BAFI-221470 format. One record per atom (N, C-alpha, C): z, y, x; residue in three letters. Coordinates in pm, 1 decimal. Layout:
% residues N
+----------+----------+----------+-------+
:        Z :        Y :        X : kollo :
+----------+----------+----------+-------+
:        Z :        Y :        X :   ala :
...
+----------+----------+----------+-------+
This chain:
% residues 117
+----------+----------+----------+-------+
:        Z :        Y :        X : kollo :
+----------+----------+----------+-------+
:  17796.5 :  -7728.8 :  -2003.0 :   met :
:  17716.0 :  -7760.7 :  -2215.0 :   met :
:  17728.6 :  -7592.8 :  -2191.5 :   met :
:  17765.6 :  -7524.1 :  -2323.8 :   thr :
:  17691.3 :  -7370.9 :  -2286.1 :   thr :
:  17883.0 :  -7322.4 :  -2422.5 :   thr :
:  17909.5 :  -7221.8 :  -2427.1 :   ala :
:  18064.6 :  -7153.6 :  -2519.6 :   ala :
:  18007.3 :  -7170.2 :  -2596.6 :   ala :
:  17923.9 :  -7193.5 :  -2699.7 :   arg :
:  17929.2 :  -7250.8 :  -2819.6 :   arg :
:  17952.3 :  -7338.0 :  -2840.7 :   arg :
:  17886.4 :  -7454.6 :  -2788.4 :   ala :
:  17860.8 :  -7615.1 :  -2770.2 :   ala :
:  18043.7 :  -7656.9 :  -2747.9 :   ala :
:  18020.0 :  -7594.3 :  -2636.6 :   gln :
:  18238.8 :  -7594.4 :  -2633.3 :   gln :
:  18289.1 :  -7590.8 :  -2797.4 :   gln :
:  18298.6 :  -7454.4 :  -2808.4 :   ala :
:  18330.9 :  -7383.5 :  -2891.0 :   ala :
:  18387.6 :  -7460.7 :  -3042.9 :   ala :
:  18225.3 :  -7519.0 :  -3054.1 :   ala :
:  18196.9 :  -7585.0 :  -3201.9 :   ala :
:  18316.8 :  -7794.3 :  -3198.4 :   ala :
:  18329.7 :  -7776.3 :  -3052.3 :   arg :
:  18305.9 :  -7913.4 :  -2980.6 :   arg :
:  18494.1 :  -7928.1 :  -3008.2 :   arg :
:  18552.9 :  -7796.6 :  -2970.5 :   gly :
:  18695.8 :  -7749.9 :  -2989.5 :   gly :
:  18770.3 :  -7758.5 :  -2897.1 :   gly :
:  18655.9 :  -7716.2 :  -2766.7 :   tyr :
:  18687.2 :  -7687.9 :  -2671.5 :   tyr :
:  18821.5 :  -7602.2 :  -2612.0 :   tyr :
:  18825.4 :  -7530.5 :  -2532.9 :   arg :
:  18927.0 :  -7401.9 :  -2545.9 :   arg :
:  18924.0 :  -7308.9 :  -2408.2 :   arg :
:  18828.8 :  -7253.1 :  -2428.2 :   met :
:  18812.4 :  -7205.3 :  -2290.5 :   met :
:  18888.2 :  -7125.6 :  -2213.0 :   met :
:  18909.8 :  -7095.3 :  -2147.6 :   arg :
:  19062.4 :  -7075.7 :  -2018.1 :   arg :
:  19041.7 :  -7049.1 :  -1863.4 :   arg :
:  19080.9 :  -6858.7 :  -1854.1 :   pro :
:  19070.4 :  -6795.2 :  -1760.0 :   pro :
:  19031.8 :  -6863.7 :  -1662.1 :   pro :
:  19053.1 :  -6872.8 :  -1517.9 :   ala :
:  18998.6 :  -6899.9 :  -1427.9 :   ala :
:  19182.2 :  -6856.4 :  -1367.2 :   ala :
:  19221.7 :  -6916.6 :  -1276.1 :   pro :
:  19327.2 :  -6837.6 :  -1226.4 :   pro :
:  19349.3 :  -6787.6 :  -1168.2 :   pro :
:  19378.4 :  -6661.3 :  -1103.0 :   arg :
:  19394.9 :  -6560.5 :  -1050.1 :   arg :
:  19395.8 :  -6636.2 :   -850.2 :   arg :
:  19339.2 :  -6545.6 :   -817.3 :   arg :
:  19337.5 :  -6686.3 :   -640.1 :   arg :
:  19419.1 :  -6503.5 :   -606.8 :   arg :
:  19519.5 :  -6555.5 :   -528.0 :   arg :
:  19643.2 :  -6466.4 :   -455.7 :   arg :
:  19562.2 :  -6452.6 :   -277.1 :   arg :
:  19568.4 :  -6303.8 :   -329.0 :   arg :
:  19497.7 :  -6234.7 :   -225.0 :   arg :
:  19604.1 :  -6302.8 :    -15.2 :   arg :
:  19574.3 :  -6298.3 :     57.0 :   ser :
:  19613.6 :  -6361.7 :    126.7 :   ser :
:  19678.6 :  -6243.9 :    253.6 :   ser :
:  19758.2 :  -6235.3 :    250.3 :   ser :
:  19838.6 :  -6067.9 :    364.5 :   ser :
:  19716.8 :  -6116.5 :    482.6 :   ser :
:  19636.1 :  -6132.0 :    553.8 :   gly :
:  19559.5 :  -6117.9 :    616.6 :   gly :
:  19428.1 :  -6090.9 :    647.4 :   gly :
:  19458.2 :  -6011.7 :    478.9 :   gly :
:  19290.5 :  -5899.0 :    416.1 :   gly :
:  19345.9 :  -5758.6 :    389.6 :   gly :
:  19235.9 :  -5712.9 :    327.4 :   ser :
:  19220.8 :  -5594.4 :    325.8 :   ser :
:  19317.1 :  -5473.5 :    243.9 :   ser :
:  19479.6 :  -5486.2 :    302.6 :   arg :
:  19537.2 :  -5382.6 :    286.9 :   arg :
:  19505.5 :  -5217.0 :    193.8 :   arg :
:  19402.1 :  -5200.8 :    221.8 :   ile :
:  19312.5 :  -5020.5 :    225.0 :   ile :
:  19290.4 :  -5024.1 :     57.2 :   ile :
:  19350.5 :  -4975.1 :      4.6 :   gln :
:  19289.3 :  -5002.0 :   -189.4 :   gln :
:  19172.0 :  -4857.7 :   -224.1 :   gln :
:  19047.3 :  -4912.5 :   -150.4 :   trp :
:  18900.5 :  -4792.5 :   -184.3 :   trp :
:  18973.6 :  -4700.4 :   -270.6 :   trp :
:  18973.4 :  -4703.0 :   -393.0 :   asp :
:  18990.7 :  -4709.5 :   -505.4 :   asp :
:  19020.3 :  -4555.2 :   -493.6 :   asp :
:  19131.9 :  -4536.4 :   -472.8 :   arg :
:  19229.1 :  -4473.5 :   -393.3 :   arg :
:  19204.0 :  -4366.1 :   -368.2 :   arg :
:  19142.1 :  -4435.5 :   -157.7 :   leu :
:  19126.5 :  -4278.0 :    -94.4 :   leu :
:  19001.8 :  -4276.7 :   -127.0 :   leu :
:  18867.5 :  -4323.0 :   -225.4 :   gly :
:  18803.1 :  -4287.4 :   -276.9 :   gly :
:  18777.0 :  -4105.2 :   -387.4 :   gly :
:  18936.2 :  -4136.7 :   -422.5 :   arg :
:  18978.9 :  -4063.1 :   -517.5 :   arg :
:  19012.3 :  -3843.0 :   -441.8 :   arg :
:  19120.3 :  -3947.1 :   -338.2 :   val :
:  19170.7 :  -3823.8 :   -201.4 :   val :
:  19056.0 :  -3777.8 :   -157.1 :   val :
:  18970.2 :  -3872.7 :    -84.6 :   leu :
:  18872.9 :  -3817.7 :     -1.4 :   leu :
:  18776.2 :  -3703.0 :   -115.9 :   leu :
:  18764.6 :  -3720.3 :   -225.5 :   leu :
:  18703.1 :  -3681.8 :   -313.3 :   leu :
:  18797.6 :  -3547.5 :   -345.5 :   leu :
:  18907.2 :  -3520.3 :   -396.7 :   val :
:  18948.1 :  -3458.8 :   -422.6 :   val :
:  18995.9 :  -3294.2 :   -271.8 :   val :
:  18960.5 :  -3363.3 :   -177.5 :   leu :
:  18958.3 :  -3301.4 :    -26.9 :   leu :
:  18810.5 :  -3198.9 :    -75.4 :   leu :
:  18691.0 :  -3285.9 :    -12.2 :   val :
:  18565.2 :  -3243.0 :    -76.9 :   val :
:  18508.6 :  -3134.7 :   -142.3 :   val :
:  18651.1 :  -3173.1 :   -284.0 :   phe :
:  18633.2 :  -3002.0 :   -305.4 :   phe :
:  18710.2 :  -2893.4 :   -327.6 :   phe :
:  18874.6 :  -2949.7 :   -247.4 :   phe :
:  18888.9 :  -2823.5 :   -201.9 :   phe :
:  18831.6 :  -2784.0 :     13.6 :   phe :
:  18736.9 :  -2834.9 :     58.1 :   leu :
:  18689.2 :  -2761.3 :    179.1 :   leu :
:  18539.0 :  -2614.6 :     89.2 :   leu :
:  18482.1 :  -2726.2 :    -36.0 :   val :
:  18362.7 :  -2631.7 :    -44.3 :   val :
:  18457.4 :  -2498.0 :   -186.8 :   val :
:  18574.8 :  -2533.4 :   -207.0 :   leu :
:  18651.7 :  -2411.2 :   -186.4 :   leu :
:  18685.2 :  -2343.1 :   -187.0 :   leu :
:  18654.8 :  -2371.3 :    -51.4 :   ala :
:  18773.6 :  -2281.3 :     12.4 :   ala :
:  18621.0 :  -2201.2 :    117.8 :   ala :
:  18514.8 :  -2284.0 :     88.1 :   trp :
:  18371.7 :  -2198.5 :    177.7 :   trp :
:  18313.9 :  -2064.2 :      5.6 :   trp :
:  18380.8 :  -2123.7 :    -28.3 :   tyr :
:  18320.4 :  -2015.2 :   -174.2 :   tyr :
:  18501.6 :  -1836.8 :   -158.6 :   tyr :
:  18522.8 :  -1895.5 :   -114.8 :   val :
:  18710.2 :  -1825.0 :   -107.4 :   val :
:  18646.3 :  -1690.9 :    -39.5 :   val :
:  18613.0 :  -1754.2 :    127.8 :   asn :
:  18543.3 :  -1548.9 :    190.8 :   asn :
:  18443.7 :  -1486.9 :    109.1 :   asn :
:  18302.7 :  -1535.5 :     85.5 :   pro :
:  18198.7 :  -1466.6 :     -3.3 :   pro :
:  18261.7 :  -1398.4 :   -145.6 :   pro :
:  18361.6 :  -1453.9 :   -174.0 :   val :
:  18383.0 :  -1430.6 :   -304.9 :   val :
:  18542.3 :  -1237.7 :   -238.4 :   val :
:  18579.5 :  -1233.1 :   -117.8 :   val :
:  18654.3 :  -1139.2 :    -95.4 :   val :
:  18601.2 :  -1061.6 :    -83.2 :   val :
:  18522.8 :  -1106.1 :     24.4 :   asn :
:  18347.6 :   -941.6 :     56.1 :   asn :
:  18331.1 :   -936.0 :    -20.4 :   asn :
:  18311.8 :   -999.5 :   -178.6 :   phe :
:  18273.2 :   -963.7 :   -323.4 :   phe :
:  18286.8 :   -875.6 :   -376.7 :   phe :
:  18443.2 :   -913.1 :   -387.9 :   ile :
:  18548.2 :   -749.0 :   -440.5 :   ile :
:  18546.9 :   -629.3 :   -380.4 :   ile :
:  18583.9 :   -607.0 :   -192.6 :   asp :
:  18616.8 :   -561.8 :   -226.2 :   asp :
:  18500.2 :   -440.5 :   -118.4 :   asp :
:  18341.3 :   -500.0 :   -164.7 :   ala :
:  18255.2 :   -410.4 :   -149.2 :   ala :
:  18261.8 :   -348.1 :   -328.4 :   ala :
:  18306.2 :   -419.6 :   -371.6 :   trp :
:  18290.9 :   -329.7 :   -532.3 :   trp :
:  18383.1 :   -297.9 :   -547.8 :   trp :
:  18565.8 :   -259.1 :   -515.2 :   lys :
:  18620.7 :   -145.3 :   -469.7 :   lys :
:  18549.7 :    -17.4 :   -416.7 :   lys :
:  18469.9 :    -90.4 :   -260.3 :   asp :
:  18405.5 :     64.5 :   -200.5 :   asp :
:  18339.1 :    152.6 :   -252.3 :   asp :
:  18223.6 :     63.8 :   -332.9 :   ser :
:  18171.3 :     56.7 :   -403.3 :   ser :
:  18198.6 :    214.7 :   -579.9 :   ser :
:  18305.4 :    162.0 :   -574.3 :   arg :
:  18361.4 :    241.4 :   -670.7 :   arg :
:  18442.9 :    386.8 :   -681.9 :   arg :
:  18477.1 :    349.9 :   -501.3 :   ala :
:  18525.8 :    507.8 :   -404.1 :   ala :
:  18395.2 :    560.6 :   -305.7 :   ala :
:  18341.9 :    521.9 :   -302.0 :   glu :
:  18201.7 :    585.2 :   -299.6 :   glu :
:  18104.8 :    672.3 :   -400.7 :   glu :
:  18142.2 :    605.2 :   -519.3 :   arg :
:  18076.3 :    674.9 :   -640.4 :   arg :
:  18159.2 :    787.0 :   -632.7 :   arg :
:  18281.3 :    797.1 :   -646.9 :   thr :
:  18380.7 :    909.7 :   -633.2 :   thr :
:  18330.3 :   1029.1 :   -526.4 :   thr :
:  18359.1 :    933.1 :   -443.8 :   asn :
:  18319.8 :   1067.6 :   -381.5 :   asn :
:  18147.8 :   1146.9 :   -335.1 :   asn :
:  18064.5 :   1043.1 :   -405.1 :   leu :
:  17899.6 :   1140.8 :   -467.8 :   leu :
:  17939.8 :   1218.8 :   -530.0 :   leu :
:  18038.3 :   1179.6 :   -591.0 :   val :
:  18059.5 :   1274.6 :   -780.7 :   val :
:  18129.4 :   1420.8 :   -670.5 :   val :
:  18230.2 :   1404.5 :   -583.9 :   glu :
:  18288.9 :   1507.5 :   -507.1 :   glu :
:  18221.2 :   1627.0 :   -450.0 :   glu :
:  18102.8 :   1497.2 :   -423.8 :   leu :
:  17985.6 :   1597.9 :   -274.5 :   leu :
:  17876.1 :   1685.5 :   -364.2 :   leu :
:  17863.6 :   1578.4 :   -503.3 :   lys :
:  17783.2 :   1643.8 :   -538.0 :   lys :
:  17791.1 :   1831.9 :   -639.3 :   lys :
:  17986.1 :   1813.9 :   -666.6 :   ser :
:  18032.9 :   1945.6 :   -715.4 :   ser :
:  18048.8 :   2061.7 :   -600.2 :   ser :
:  18034.9 :   1987.7 :   -520.4 :   glu :
:  18072.1 :   2087.3 :   -348.9 :   glu :
:  17909.5 :   2126.6 :   -367.2 :   glu :
:  17862.5 :   2045.6 :   -327.1 :   asn :
:  17653.0 :   2101.9 :   -276.0 :   asn :
:  17620.9 :   2227.6 :   -433.2 :   asn :
:  17684.0 :   2198.1 :   -540.6 :   ala :
:  17602.5 :   2327.0 :   -628.5 :   ala :
:  17704.6 :   2369.4 :   -629.5 :   ala :
:  17825.8 :   2401.7 :   -533.5 :   glu :
:  17874.1 :   2553.7 :   -556.2 :   glu :
:  17818.7 :   2608.9 :   -459.8 :   glu :
:  17785.8 :   2576.2 :   -284.2 :   leu :
:  17723.6 :   2620.9 :   -139.5 :   leu :
:  17635.1 :   2643.4 :   -234.9 :   leu :
:  17554.6 :   2651.1 :   -353.6 :   arg :
:  17387.2 :   2628.0 :   -325.7 :   arg :
:  17416.2 :   2769.8 :   -484.1 :   arg :
:  17535.4 :   2786.1 :   -592.9 :   lys :
:  17577.1 :   2973.8 :   -574.0 :   lys :
:  17592.0 :   3006.4 :   -402.3 :   lys :
:  17681.0 :   2994.9 :   -424.8 :   arg :
:  17676.0 :   3102.1 :   -316.7 :   arg :
:  17585.8 :   3110.4 :   -174.2 :   arg :
:  17506.1 :   3013.3 :   -183.8 :   ala :
:  17331.9 :   3032.5 :   -106.2 :   ala :
:  17230.6 :   3131.7 :   -185.8 :   ala :
:  17299.5 :   3164.8 :   -331.5 :   ala :
:  17191.2 :   3186.9 :   -402.3 :   ala :
:  17214.3 :   3383.1 :   -317.8 :   ala :
:  17335.7 :   3350.1 :   -377.0 :   gly :
:  17459.9 :   3503.5 :   -402.1 :   gly :
:  17363.8 :   3545.5 :   -264.2 :   gly :
:  17362.0 :   3461.4 :   -152.3 :   leu :
:  17336.7 :   3543.1 :     24.7 :   leu :
:  17159.7 :   3595.9 :     29.3 :   leu :
:  17120.2 :   3550.4 :    -82.6 :   asp :
:  16930.8 :   3596.4 :    -33.9 :   asp :
:  16943.0 :   3713.9 :   -127.3 :   asp :
:  17004.9 :   3820.4 :   -180.6 :   gly :
:  16984.9 :   3942.9 :   -174.8 :   gly :
:  16927.8 :   4063.4 :    -90.7 :   gly :
:  16916.4 :   4135.6 :    -48.1 :   pro :
:  16899.5 :   4241.5 :     27.2 :   pro :
:  17040.9 :   4306.8 :     41.2 :   pro :
:  17134.0 :   4343.8 :    -24.8 :   asp :
:  17230.0 :   4400.5 :      9.6 :   asp :
:  17411.4 :   4262.7 :      4.4 :   asp :
:  17335.8 :   4104.6 :     88.3 :   ala :
:  17415.6 :   4065.2 :     90.9 :   ala :
:  17471.1 :   4071.5 :    188.6 :   ala :
:  17456.0 :   4128.4 :    313.1 :   glu :
:  17448.1 :   4101.3 :    517.1 :   glu :
:  17575.1 :   4248.8 :    491.2 :   glu :
:  17567.3 :   4351.9 :    384.4 :   glu :
:  17657.2 :   4439.6 :    358.5 :   glu :
:  17761.9 :   4391.3 :    274.5 :   glu :
:  17763.5 :   4353.5 :    135.3 :   arg :
:  17934.9 :   4307.2 :     75.6 :   arg :
:  17960.7 :   4162.4 :    173.3 :   arg :
:  17945.8 :   4067.5 :    244.5 :   ala :
:  18023.2 :   4001.9 :    343.6 :   ala :
:  18081.0 :   4095.4 :    432.5 :   ala :
:  18006.8 :   4244.1 :    565.4 :   ala :
:  18011.0 :   4264.4 :    575.7 :   ala :
:  18214.0 :   4342.7 :    533.8 :   ala :
:  18175.3 :   4409.5 :    425.7 :   arg :
:  18240.6 :   4467.7 :    380.4 :   arg :
:  18403.8 :   4425.6 :    321.5 :   arg :
:  18357.4 :   4281.9 :    237.0 :   arg :
:  18437.6 :   4140.7 :    181.3 :   arg :
:  18558.4 :   4161.8 :    379.2 :   arg :
:  18454.0 :   4131.7 :    469.5 :   leu :
:  18578.5 :   4152.0 :    617.7 :   leu :
:  18625.3 :   4302.7 :    720.8 :   leu :
:  18602.8 :   4360.8 :    604.7 :   gly :
:  18683.6 :   4491.7 :    685.8 :   gly :
:  18571.8 :   4588.6 :    773.2 :   gly :
:  18478.7 :   4535.8 :    742.7 :   met :
:  18374.2 :   4672.6 :    825.6 :   met :
:  18343.2 :   4774.5 :    727.5 :   met :
:  18316.3 :   4878.8 :    802.6 :   val :
:  18291.6 :   5007.0 :    720.2 :   val :
:  18084.4 :   5046.3 :    798.4 :   val :
:  18027.7 :   5151.5 :    730.0 :   ala :
:  17872.0 :   5103.0 :    785.3 :   ala :
:  17936.8 :   5266.3 :    940.3 :   ala :
:  17816.6 :   5330.3 :    952.3 :   glu :
:  17865.8 :   5436.7 :   1032.1 :   glu :
:  17836.2 :   5529.6 :    926.1 :   glu :
:  17917.1 :   5664.4 :    977.3 :   gly :
:  17952.7 :   5790.5 :    934.8 :   gly :
:  18081.4 :   5765.1 :    869.5 :   gly :
:  18074.3 :   5612.3 :    746.7 :   glu :
:  18229.6 :   5619.1 :    697.6 :   glu :
:  18324.5 :   5589.6 :    720.0 :   glu :
:  18412.6 :   5684.4 :    651.2 :   arg :
:  18652.9 :   5642.0 :    706.9 :   arg :
:  18706.7 :   5526.5 :    616.8 :   arg :
:  18746.3 :   5431.3 :    704.6 :   ser :
:  18846.7 :   5325.0 :    565.1 :   ser :
:  18946.4 :   5469.2 :    548.3 :   ser :
:  18956.1 :   5378.5 :    434.3 :   phe :
:  19124.1 :   5376.1 :    370.2 :   phe :
:  19203.4 :   5259.5 :    358.0 :   phe :
:  19366.8 :   5267.9 :    388.3 :   val :
:  19424.2 :   5185.7 :    303.5 :   val :
:  19513.0 :   5242.1 :    254.5 :   val :
:  19480.1 :   5231.4 :    163.7 :   ile :
:  19578.8 :   5239.1 :     -1.4 :   ile :
:  19672.6 :   5134.2 :      4.8 :   ile :
:  19809.7 :   5182.7 :     28.3 :   arg :
:  19947.0 :   5046.7 :     -5.2 :   arg :
:  19982.3 :   5118.4 :   -132.2 :   arg :
:  20056.2 :   5008.0 :   -193.8 :   gly :
:  20141.6 :   5005.6 :   -363.3 :   gly :
:  20069.9 :   4960.0 :   -522.9 :   gly :
:  19916.8 :   4938.3 :   -448.3 :   leu :
:  19792.2 :   4922.5 :   -591.6 :   leu :
:  19879.6 :   4784.0 :   -610.2 :   leu :
:  19928.2 :   4688.9 :   -550.0 :   gly :
:  19904.5 :   4549.3 :   -533.4 :   gly :
:  20013.1 :   4582.9 :   -670.0 :   gly :
:  20159.9 :   4607.1 :   -687.9 :   lys :
:  20252.4 :   4567.0 :   -766.0 :   lys :
:  20346.3 :   4676.8 :   -775.7 :   lys :
+----------+----------+----------+-------+
């Protein structure tokens, strides 16, 4: 008999009584185990991404430090190029020697004291 026919005759459908678990059955709660395993896999994948992210951040910080170093080296390079351009003149050697306190042949050196302060 179909459910409609039973309802038309006044029969009432009643659910079957639940069966009790026997003590020898499986006590593993598969849904809970599945959730726990899913969380463990999630943390494992997350742990695999931690090291590359840390390496990326370190490389980013190093690149900023290297950029600062590059700016300093460029300014030093410009200063050295100016000094090198000044050394190209015909009297460059003589000026450098005089700064060191050397005198040419036939010249006499004099030290004048008390001019500073």
